[in-house]
C-alpha positions in Angstrom: 0.1 0.3 -0.2 1.6 3.2 -1.1 -0.4 5.8 0.5 -3.1 5.7 3.8 -6.7 4.2 2.1 -10.2 4.7 3.9 -13.2 2.2 2.9 -16.6 2.5 4.8 -18.2 -1.2 4.9 -21.2 -1.3 3.2 -24.2 -3.4 4.2 -23.3 -6.8 2.2 -20.1 -6.6 3.8 -21.7 -6.3 7.6 -20.3 -9.3 9.9 -17.9 -9.8 7.8 -14.3 -11.1 9.2 -11.5 -8.3 9.2 -9.6 -10.5 7.0 -12.4 -11.5 4.3 -13.0 -7.7 4.1 -8.8 -7.2 3.7 -9.4 -10.0 0.9 -11.9 -8.0 -1.1 -10.1 -4.8 -0.9 -6.9 -6.0 -1.6 -7.5 -8.1 -4.5 -4.5 -10.7 -5.3 -3.5 -10.9 -1.8 -3.6 -14.1 -0.1 -5.1 -15.0 3.2 -2.0 -14.9 5.1 -0.8 -11.7 3.7 -4.2 -10.1 4.8 -3.6 -11.5 8.2 -0.1 -9.8 7.9 -1.2 -6.6 7.2 -3.4 -6.9 10.4 -0.8 -8.0 12.6 2.1 -5.7 11.6 -0.4 -2.5 12.7 -1.6 -1.3 9.1 -5.1 -1.1 9.9 -7.3 0.8 11.8 -11.0 0.6 12.3 -12.3 4.1 13.1 -9.4 5.6 15.2 -8.3 2.6 17.0 -5.6 0.2 15.8 -6.9 -3.5 14.9 -4.7 -6.3 15.4 -7.4 -9.2 15.1 -8.4 -10.6 11.6 -11.5 -12.5 12.9 -12.7 -9.4 14.4 -16.2 -8.8 12.7 -16.7 -5.5 11.2 -20.5 -3.5 10.6 -22.2 -1.4 8.3 -20.7 2.0 8.4 -17.5 1.3 10.0 -14.7 2.8 8.7 -11.5 1.0 8.0 -8.2 2.7 7.1 -5.5 0.9 5.6 -2.0 2.8 6.6 0.7 3.7 4.4 3.0 2.2 6.9 2.6 0.2 10.4 1.4 2.4 13.3 3.9 3.4 16.1 4.7 0.6 18.3 2.4 0.8 21.4 3.6 3.0 24.5 5.6 0.9 27.4 5.4 1.7 31.1 7.8 4.5 31.1 5.7 6.8 29.7 3.1 6.4 32.7 3.6 8.4 35.5 2.7 7.6 39.1 1.7 10.3 40.9 -0.1 8.7 43.9 0.7 5.4 45.3 -0.4 3.9 48.9 -1.9 0.1 49.7 -5.6 1.4 48.4 -5.2 3.8 45.7 -3.2 4.8 43.1 -3.4 7.7 40.7 -1.9 8.4 37.6 -0.9 10.2 34.2 -2.3 8.7 31.2 -0.9 9.0 28.2 -3.2 9.8 24.7 -3.7 7.0 22.7 -4.2 4.0 25.1 -7.3 2.8 26.3 -7.7 2.7 30.3 -9.4 -0.8 30.5 -9.7 -3.7 27.8 -12.6 -4.6 25.9 -14.6 -7.7 28.0 -14.0 -9.5 24.7 -10.5 -9.0 25.1 -9.3 -10.2 28.8 -9.2 -13.6 27.5 -6.5 -12.7 24.8 -2.9 -14.3 25.5 -0.3 -11.7 27.3 1.6 -11.9 23.7 -1.4 -10.4 22.3 -2.4 -7.9 25.0 1.3 -6.8 24.4 0.5 -5.9 20.9 -1.8 -3.1 22.1 -1.5 -2.3 25.9 -4.1 -0.4 28.3 -3.3 1.6 31.3 -4.9 -1.3 32.9 -2.0 -3.4 32.0 0.9 -0.8 32.4 0.4 0.2 35.6 0.6 -3.1 38.1 4.1 -3.6 36.8 4.9 -0.2 38.1 3.5 -0.6 41.2 5.4 -4.0 41.8 8.5 -2.1 40.8 8.1 1.1 42.8 6.9 -1.1 45.7 9.9 -3.2 45.6 8.6 -6.4 45.4 9.9 -9.5 43.6 9.4 -10.2 39.9 7.9 -13.8 40.6 4.1 -13.6 41.8 0.9 -12.4 40.3 1.0 -8.4 39.1 -1.1 -6.1 42.0 -4.8 -6.2 40.9 -6.4 -2.7 40.2 -10.1 -2.0 40.2 -11.4 0.4 38.1 -13.9 3.1 39.2 -13.7 5.9 36.4 -12.2 6.0 32.8 -10.8 8.6 30.1 -11.4 7.9 26.3 -8.5 6.9 24.3 -7.7 9.9 23.1 -7.8 11.6 26.2 -4.9 12.4 28.5 -4.8 13.3 31.9 -5.3 12.0 35.4 -6.6 8.5 37.0 -7.2 6.9 40.0 -7.5 3.2 40.3 -8.8 1.4 43.5 -6.4 -1.5 44.8 -8.8 -3.0 47.5 -12.4 -3.8 48.1 -12.8 -0.9 50.8 -11.1 2.0 48.2 -13.5 0.2 45.5 -16.6 0.9 47.7 -15.6 4.1 49.2 -14.5 5.6 45.5 -17.5 4.4 44.2 -19.7 6.3 46.9 -17.9 9.1 45.9 -18.1 9.4 42.1 -22.1 8.4 42.7 -22.3 10.8 45.0 -20.8 13.6 42.5 -18.0 14.7 45.0 -15.1 14.1 43.3 -13.5 16.7 41.4 -12.8 15.9 37.6 -11.9 19.2 35.8 -11.1 19.0 32.1 -9.1 21.3 29.3 -10.9 21.7 25.8 -9.9 24.0 23.1 -12.9 24.5 20.6 -13.7 26.5 17.9 -15.7 29.7 17.9 -16.5 31.6 21.2 -18.5 30.1 23.9 -19.4 31.4 27.3 -18.9 30.3 30.4 -22.3 28.4 31.4 -23.7 25.4 33.3 -24.8 22.3 30.3 -27.3 20.4 32.2 -29.2 17.7 29.7 -30.3 14.2 29.6 -28.0 11.7 27.9 -29.3 8.6 25.7 -27.0 6.1 24.1 -28.6 6.5 20.9 -30.2 9.9 19.9 -31.2 8.5 16.5 -28.4 8.5 14.6 -26.2 5.5 16.7 -24.2 8.0 18.7 -24.9 9.4 22.2 -26.7 12.5 22.4 -29.0 14.5 24.6 -33.0 14.0 24.8 -35.6 16.4 25.8 -37.6 13.7 27.1 -37.7 13.8 30.9 -38.4 10.1 31.4 -35.2 8.9 29.3 -31.8 9.1 29.5 -29.6 10.3 32.3 -28.8 13.3 33.9 -25.8 14.8 32.6 -24.4 18.5 34.4 -20.8 19.9 32.8 -19.6 23.6 34.2 -18.2 25.1 31.5 -15.6 28.0 32.4 -13.3 30.2 30.0 -10.0 29.7 30.7 -8.6 32.1 27.6 -10.2 33.5 24.3 -7.7 32.5 21.7 -8.1 33.9 17.4 -11.0 31.8 16.4 -10.9 29.5 19.4 -11.4 29.1 23.2 -10.0 27.4 25.7 -12.2 25.9 28.2 -12.0 24.5 31.8 -15.3 21.7 31.8 -15.9 20.5 35.6 -18.0 17.5 35.7 -20.7 17.6 38.2 -21.9 14.1 36.7 -19.5 11.6 34.7 -21.5 10.1 31.8 -19.8 8.4 28.9 -18.6 11.1 26.7 -20.3 13.8 28.6 -18.0 17.2 27.8 -17.4 16.1 24.2 -21.5 15.7 23.8 -22.4 18.7 25.7 -19.8 21.0 23.5 -20.7 19.7 20.1 -24.2 19.9 20.8 -23.5 23.6 21.5 -22.4 23.7 18.0 -18.5 24.0 19.0 -16.7 20.4 18.9 -14.0 19.5 20.7 -11.0 20.3 18.2 -9.6 16.9 16.6 -13.6 15.2 17.6 -14.2 12.5 15.4 -17.2 11.1 16.7 -19.5 13.8 17.9 -18.5 15.9 14.9 -21.9 16.3 12.7 -24.6 18.8 12.8 -28.3 17.9 13.3 -29.0 17.4 9.5 -26.1 14.4 9.7 -23.4 16.6 7.6 -19.5 16.3 9.2 -18.4 19.7 10.7 -15.1 20.6 9.0 -12.4 20.7 11.7 -10.0 23.3 10.6 -7.7 23.6 13.5 -5.0 21.3 12.7 -5.5 19.5 16.3 -2.9 16.5 16.6 -5.5 14.5 18.4 -8.9 15.2 20.4 -8.0 18.5 22.2 -9.1 17.4 25.6 -7.1 16.6 28.7 -8.5 15.2 32.6 -6.0 18.5 34.1 -7.7 18.1 38.0 -8.5 15.1 40.1 -9.6 15.5 43.6 -11.2 13.4 46.2 -11.3 12.3 49.7 -9.2 9.1 50.6 -11.7 6.2 50.5 -10.1 4.8 53.7 -8.5 7.5 55.8 -10.7 10.5 54.9 -7.4 12.5 53.8 -8.4 15.4 51.3 -6.4 14.5 48.1 -5.9 16.6 45.3 -3.6 16.4 41.9 -3.5 18.9 38.7 -1.6 18.1 35.3 -0.4 20.6 33.0 -1.3 19.7 29.3 1.3 17.2 27.7 3.3 18.5 25.1 1.2 18.0 22.0 -1.4 20.2 23.2 0.4 22.6 24.7 2.1 23.1 21.5 -1.3 23.0 20.0 -2.4 26.0 22.3 0.6 28.3 21.5 0.0 27.3 17.8 -3.9 28.4 18.4 -2.4 31.7 20.6 -0.4 32.7 17.6 -3.1 32.8 15.5 -1.7 29.4 13.5 -5.1 27.5 13.1 -6.2 27.6 9.9 -9.9 28.6 11.3 -10.7 32.5 11.1 
């Protein structure tokens, strides 16, 4: 393949394996050749790298054939531990890795998981190393209490014990955990509170808000302007609730999707909104995290500056280098 190619799965191709689809898209290549193409990191489904030739594709999905193999996965050296005790661990999640592994992937072999590690895979070896434990024996177990989207960077907490899991779960349920994000969006948005009810399918297969008071779940985002930029705005978004993709949906429904957005980037008629920002990825970063320690009750709080890619992007927008006018 000499250049990046894209293909949208047709109704006739729905439920084919990725390998079978590639046989159609790459005439002349054998089964072993198309499987090799997948396993050598040259296929994405949407924004996500796919390493499983037997994965079923579905109508409307975008298959991306890369011109060259995608970079090797991040190693645990890219994950920074901000806090560690016997009950909780707080880490800085880089963009480009999932927080946890999909349930259907949990039975994968260690070798297969290592091809596309999650934060859940990378943190236990770091814990063992910091605690000075012997290499032998099972890795420390993590208990998931919240997640960040794959492209979103920022602070994440995992529980390490059942009491910590329960205690943090109660705080998330009561909306007392401090979670603040930085987001870069096109145009001007005034400071405001956005309150809607979110449903899994707004009618086009995507999550979104509903006007029905009997449907969906309450979602509240407090938005404050941090900085006005030429044609763009840097926002601080504080979650009161924590629904899936909440900030991305709320900002998109205002007509200002996060720069780099590839899912919630359509107008009410379904037309894709052009992103002229030049964002290196989804410009969303979990910059602040705070909660009461679930066992000791101590107040804990961390902040994390924008990572290099978004810091550089912000400087470009400050200089008026975004293409949007």
